C-alpha positions in Angstrom: 0.0 0.0 -0.2 3.0 2.5 0.7 3.9 2.1 -3.0 0.6 3.1 -4.0 0.4 6.1 -1.7 3.9 7.0 -2.9 3.2 6.9 -6.6 -0.1 9.0 -6.1 1.8 11.7 -4.3 4.7 11.8 -6.7 2.3 12.2 -9.7 0.3 14.9 -7.9 3.6 16.6 -7.5 2.9 17.6 -3.8 3.3 16.5 -0.3 -0.2 17.2 0.8 -3.9 17.5 -0.2 -4.6 19.7 -3.1 -8.1 20.9 -2.9 -8.5 22.1 -6.8 -8.6 25.8 -6.0 -6.3 26.5 -9.0 -7.1 28.2 -12.2 -9.8 25.9 -13.9 -8.0 26.4 -17.2 -4.6 25.2 -16.3 -3.4 22.0 -17.7 -1.8 19.2 -15.7 -0.3 15.7 -16.4 -3.7 14.3 -16.3 -5.2 15.9 -19.3 -6.6 19.0 -21.0 -10.2 20.1 -20.8 -12.9 19.8 -22.1 -13.1 16.0 -21.5 -15.9 13.6 -22.6 -16.8 10.6 -20.6 -19.2 7.8 -21.6 -22.1 6.9 -19.4 -25.3 4.9 -19.3 -27.1 8.1 -20.1 -24.9 9.2 -23.0 -21.7 11.2 -23.4 -20.9 13.8 -20.7 -18.7 16.6 -21.4 -16.8 18.4 -18.5 -15.9 21.8 -20.1 -13.2 22.9 -17.6 -11.5 21.7 -14.5 -14.0 21.3 -11.8 -13.6 23.4 -8.7 -16.6 22.0 -6.6 -17.2 18.4 -6.9 -20.0 16.6 -5.3 -19.3 12.9 -5.0 -22.5 10.7 -4.5 -21.6 7.1 -5.9 -20.1 4.4 -3.7 -16.5 5.2 -3.3 -16.5 8.3 -5.5 -15.4 10.6 -2.7 -12.6 8.4 -1.7 -11.3 8.0 -5.3 -11.4 11.8 -5.8 -9.3 12.2 -2.5 -6.9 9.5 -3.9 -6.4 11.7 -6.9 -6.0 14.8 -4.9 -9.2 16.5 -5.3 -11.4 17.3 -2.3 -15.3 17.1 -2.9 -17.4 19.7 -1.3 -20.3 17.2 -0.8 -19.9 13.5 -0.3 -22.1 10.4 0.5 -20.9 8.0 3.4 -21.8 4.6 2.0 -19.7 2.3 4.3 -20.6 4.2 6.7 -17.6 5.7 8.8 -19.2 8.7 10.1 -17.8 12.1 10.5 -16.3 13.4 7.1 -16.9 10.0 5.7 -13.1 9.3 5.4 -12.2 5.8 6.3 -9.0 5.1 8.4 -7.1 3.6 5.5 -6.9 7.1 3.8 -3.7 8.7 4.8 -3.6 12.0 6.5 -2.2 13.8 3.6 -5.1 12.8 1.3 -7.9 13.7 4.0 -10.0 16.9 3.9 -8.7 20.2 4.9 -12.3 21.3 4.9 -14.9 18.6 5.7 -17.6 18.1 3.0 -21.4 18.2 3.4 -22.4 14.7 4.1 -25.3 13.8 1.7 -27.6 11.0 1.3 -26.9 7.5 -0.3 -30.0 5.7 -1.8 -31.9 8.8 -1.4 -30.4 12.4 -2.3 -31.3 15.5 -0.8 -31.5 17.6 -4.0 -31.8 21.0 -2.2 -28.6 20.1 -0.3 -26.8 19.2 -3.5 -28.0 22.4 -5.2 -26.9 24.5 -2.2 -23.2 23.3 -2.6 -23.2 24.9 -6.2 -21.4 22.0 -7.8 -19.8 22.2 -11.1 -19.4 18.4 -11.3 -21.5 15.5 -9.9 -19.9 12.0 -9.5 -22.4 9.1 -9.4 -20.4 6.4 -11.0 -21.1 3.6 -8.7 -24.8 3.9 -7.8 -28.2 2.6 -8.8 -27.9 4.0 -12.4 -31.7 4.7 -12.3 -32.9 7.2 -14.9 -35.1 9.0 -12.3 -32.0 9.7 -10.2 -30.0 10.8 -13.1 -32.7 13.1 -14.4 -33.0 14.9 -11.0 -29.3 15.5 -10.7 -29.1 16.5 -14.3 -31.7 19.4 -13.6 -29.0 21.3 -11.9 -27.3 22.0 -15.2 -23.8 20.5 -14.4 -22.1 17.4 -15.9 -23.3 14.2 -14.1 -20.7 11.4 -14.4 -23.0 8.3 -13.8 -22.6 4.6 -14.1 -20.8 3.3 -17.3 -22.4 2.8 -20.6 -24.0 -0.9 -20.3 -23.2 -0.6 -16.5 -25.5 -2.3 -13.9 -26.6 -0.9 -10.5 -23.7 -0.7 -8.0 -21.5 -3.1 -10.2 -19.2 -0.4 -11.7 -15.8 -2.0 -11.4 -13.0 -0.2 -9.6 -11.0 0.2 -12.8 -13.9 1.7 -14.5 -14.7 3.9 -11.5 -11.0 5.1 -11.3 -10.9 5.8 -15.0 -14.1 7.9 -15.2 -13.3 9.9 -12.2 -9.8 10.4 -13.2 -10.7 11.7 -16.8 -13.6 14.0 -15.3 -11.0 15.5 -12.9 -8.1 16.0 -15.5 -6.2 13.3 -13.4 -5.9 10.4 -15.9 -2.2 9.9 -15.5 -2.5 9.6 -11.7 -5.4 7.4 -12.2 -3.5 5.1 -14.5 -0.5 5.0 -11.9 -3.0 4.1 -9.0 -4.6 1.4 -11.1 -1.1 -0.2 -12.0 0.2 -0.2 -8.4 -3.2 -1.9 -7.1 -2.8 -4.7 -9.7 0.8 -4.9 -8.8 -0.3 -5.5 -5.2 -2.5 -8.2 -6.1 -0.2 -9.9 -8.4 2.6 -10.0 -5.7 0.0 -11.4 -3.1 -1.1 -14.2 -5.5 2.6 -15.0 -6.4 3.5 -15.2 -2.6 0.6 -17.7 -2.0 0.3 -20.1 -4.9 -1.7 -22.3 -2.6 -4.8 -20.0 -3.3 -4.8 -20.8 -7.1 -7.9 -22.7 -8.1 -9.3 -23.0 -4.7 -13.2 -22.4 -4.6 -14.5 -19.6 -2.4 -17.7 -18.3 -1.1 -17.7 -14.7 0.1 -20.6 -14.2 2.4 -22.3 -11.7 4.8 -24.8 -11.8 7.7 -27.1 -9.0 8.2 -30.0 -8.8 10.8 -32.1 -11.8 10.0 -30.5 -13.0 6.8 -27.2 -14.6 5.3 -26.1 -13.5 1.9 -23.3 -14.5 -0.6 -21.6 -12.3 -3.3 -21.3 -13.3 -7.0 -19.3 -12.2 -10.0 -19.6 -8.6 -11.1 -18.8 -7.0 -7.7 -15.6 -6.1 -6.1 -15.5 -8.8 -3.4 -15.6 -11.6 -5.8 -13.2 -9.6 -8.1 -10.7 -9.3 -4.9 -10.6 -13.0 -4.3 -10.1 -13.9 -8.0 -7.3 -11.7 -8.2 -5.6 -13.7 -5.5 -6.3 -17.0 -7.5 -9.6 -18.1 -6.0 -12.6 -19.2 -8.2 -16.2 -18.3 -7.1 -18.3 -21.2 -5.9 -20.3 -22.6 -8.9 -23.1 -23.4 -6.6 -23.5 -19.7 -5.7 -22.9 -18.6 -9.1 -25.7 -20.7 -10.3 -28.2 -18.4 -8.3 -26.8 -15.2 -9.6 -29.2 -12.7 -11.1 -28.9 -9.0 -11.8 -27.4 -8.2 -8.4 -24.0 -8.5 -7.0 -25.2 -10.7 -4.2 -27.8 -13.4 -3.6 -29.8 -14.3 -0.3 -28.9 -17.6 1.5 -31.7 -19.0 3.5 -30.9 -21.0 6.8 -32.2 -24.2 5.0 -29.4 -23.8 2.4 -26.5 -23.1 4.6 -24.7 -25.9 2.6 -24.2 -23.4 -0.2 -21.5 -21.8 2.0 -19.3 -25.0 1.6 -16.3 -24.3 -0.5 -12.5 -24.7 0.0 -12.4 -21.4 1.7 -15.1 -19.1 3.1 -14.9 -15.5 3.9 -17.7 -13.7 5.9 -18.4 -10.1 6.7 -20.9 -9.0 9.4 -23.1 -6.3 8.5 -25.1 -4.8 11.2 -24.4 -7.7 13.5 -21.8 -8.9 15.9 -19.1 -11.2 14.2 -20.1 -13.7 17.0 -23.6 -14.0 15.3 -21.9 -15.8 12.5 -18.9 -17.4 14.2 -21.3 -18.8 17.0 -24.1 -19.8 14.8 -24.7 -23.6 14.9 -25.8 -24.0 11.3 -22.6 -21.8 10.0 -20.4 -24.0 12.3 -21.9 -27.0 10.6 -20.6 -26.2 7.3 -17.7 -28.5 6.3 -15.3 -25.8 5.4 -15.8 -24.1 8.6 -15.5 -27.3 10.5 -12.1 -27.9 8.8 -11.1 -24.4 9.8 -11.1 -23.0 6.4 -13.1 -19.9 7.3 -12.5 -16.5 8.2 -15.0 -14.0 9.8 -13.9 -10.4 9.4 -14.2 -9.2 13.1 -12.4 -6.0 12.7 -14.8 -3.5 11.4 -12.0 -1.4 9.5 -10.7 -4.4 7.8 -14.4 -5.5 6.7 -15.0 -1.9 5.4 -11.9 -1.9 3.3 -12.6 -5.4 2.0 -16.1 -4.3 1.0 -15.0 -0.8 -0.3 -13.8 -1.6 -3.8 -11.6 1.3 -3.8 -8.0 1.5 -4.6 -6.9 2.5 -1.3 -9.3 0.1 0.5 -8.3 -2.7 -1.4 -4.8 -2.2 -0.9 -5.3 -2.0 2.8 -7.4 -5.1 2.5 -4.7 -7.0 0.7 -2.3 -6.2 3.6 -4.8 -7.3 6.2 -6.9 -9.9 4.8 -4.2 -12.2 2.9 -2.3 -13.1 6.0 -5.8 -14.2 7.6 -6.5 -16.4 4.4 -3.1 -17.8 4.6 -3.2 -18.9 8.1 -6.8 -20.4 7.6 -5.7 -22.6 4.7 -2.3 -23.6 6.3 
């Protein structure tokens, strides 16, 4: 993760956060304005360097901060509270002026309008036409999900590229992408025992279990380490990035390795559940419940900094479980 942060700072050409209060017409290493981004609702042109960015999509604010731009408004999806910035974001990439924290699923249009934005980021969100139309009424560029994208399934690579282009930070975004991919390659090379093993990535919320499927960042994370998603779980996949697992079908959690995240419940509600403990992989000790909230959030974040932090923290837990 340190290599990733160092590269971002080097490309940004500074040792601290840069709130983007420079002349909007200035060029930098990331590109020249205007720029055009393809979205599910057509091509969106950003005419000049944004000065007041509102970041509404899952992870959009963190990606902007990673690239050296401080949004004036942000959505706290994880949620972490405060200014919405998780602990894995280093101090020199955090806000100097806290943003207005806005809604996630429902957007307070009056609050957004009051921020006088000149760019709205909504790259990993529902992708609903009604939501887009409401935001577009403000008369500023709205960078929504990618063309042919699906709700909340924008890949971290697409999100990074779209935001980087919209902010004039394409060079920085490309370096961040390369460094994240390097961290995964190095982790996979260090653990050849991961290759080809089946995995179920699941969660428990109040009253229900779930499992994640292809097309989301959690399964992508594990695939980059060499794992293969469980065919039994994949057979249930629909248009969402997750499926519900009933207590009658806890057998679906069986795989070579199981990774679980608690959402709104105590980790003990998973690890102490007799039905979960009855899964053969769990009985064999080949399961990890992410009991540290920060690690669980990082694994779920699907952001470059979050995934890099999770590689550092989660991979040793996996290796120990499979030893």
